[in-house]
C-alpha positions, 0 to 999 in steps of 0.5 A: 499500499502505498504510504502518504504523508501525514496531513500536519494540522497548522494549529500543531505549528509553535510560532517560530517552527520550521514548516514541514512544507517548503521553505516557500512557506518559510520565507514570505516572499512578496508576490508581483503577480498571483494567481486565483483559485478557489477550492471547495471542500465539505472538510476544508480543514484537511487542506490547510498544509496546500492552502499555505504552501500555493498562498507561499507560491503566489496564489489567491487562495478562496476555500470554500465548504459549499458549491453555490452560485455565489462561490462560482461567480468569485471561480471565474478566471480561477482555477476551480478546485473541488474534493470529491472525496466524501460522499452522500449528504458531505458529495459536493454537486456543481450545477449541470456545465461546470466542470473544475480543473482538477478533481482531489478523488478517493478511489480510481471507481471516484474519478471514472464516477465523475469524469473529470481530471482527478488526483488521487487523495490523500497524497505527498505534498510535493506531488498535489502542488507539481499536478496544481502547478502543471494543471495553471501552466496548461490552463495559462496555455489554453487561455492564451491561443484561444484568442488566436489564429495560426498558420504556418509561422503567421499568427493572428491576435483576435484580442488585439487586432493584431497580425504576425509573421515570423513574430514580426509584427505586419501592420494590415488594413482593417479591410485585409485583417477582416480578409485574413482572419476569415482565411484562417478562421476558414481552416483550409476551406475554400472560400468564394469571393462571394463568401469574402464580400459577405463577412468582410464588408457585410451582404449591403455591399455592391462591389464586384469581387475585382475587390476582393481580389485587389485587396488579396493582392496588397494583403499577399505584398505585406505577407510577402508571399508570391502567388506562384508559389503561396506559402499563405493564401492559395488562389482556387480558380474560378472559386475563390481562396483558401490557406495554402498547403 
C-alpha cells in the first residue's frame, strides 16, 4: 500500500517552528503577480497545508465549504479545485456545465464516476502541488491560444487585432485583417469571392469581386507571399481563395 504524507494541522505548528511544507512557506516572499484558485471542500481544514503552500507560491486562494452560485461566481477566471473524496450528504455537487480544473478523489473508481481530471487524495504534498502547478500552466496555454488563429509562422491575435509573421508584426488595414482572419478561421476551406465579400463587407455591399482580388493582392504583398508559389494564401481558379498547403 502506498504511504502518504500525514497532513499536519497548522494549529500544531508553534510560532517560529520550521514549516514541513517547504522553504516557500517559510520565507513569505513578496508576490508581484498572482494566480487565483478556488477550492471547494466539505472538510477544508484537511487542505490547510495545501492552502499554506499555494499562498507562499503566489496563489490567491479562496476556500469554501459549498459550491453555491456565489462561490462559482468568484471562480470565474480562477482555477477551480473540488474535493470529491466525501460521499453522501457531504458530496460536492456542481451545477450542470461547471467542470473543475482538478478534482481530489479517494479512488480511481471515484475519478471514473465523475469523469473529471482527478488526483488521488490523500497524497504527498509535493505531488499535489506539482499537479496543481501543471494544471495552471496548461490552463494558461489554453487561455492564450483561445484568442489566436495560426497558420505556419503566421499568427493573428483576435483580442488585440494584430498579425505577426515569424514573430514580427505586420501592419494591416482593417479590410486586410478581416480577409486574413476569414481565411484562417475557414481552416483550409475554399472561400468564394462572394463569401469573402459577405464576411468582410456585409451583404449590403454591392461592389465587384475584383475588390476582393485587389485587397488580397495587397495582403499578399505585406505578408511577402508569392501567388505563384504561395505560402499563406492560395488562389483556387474559378472559385476563390484558401490557405496554402
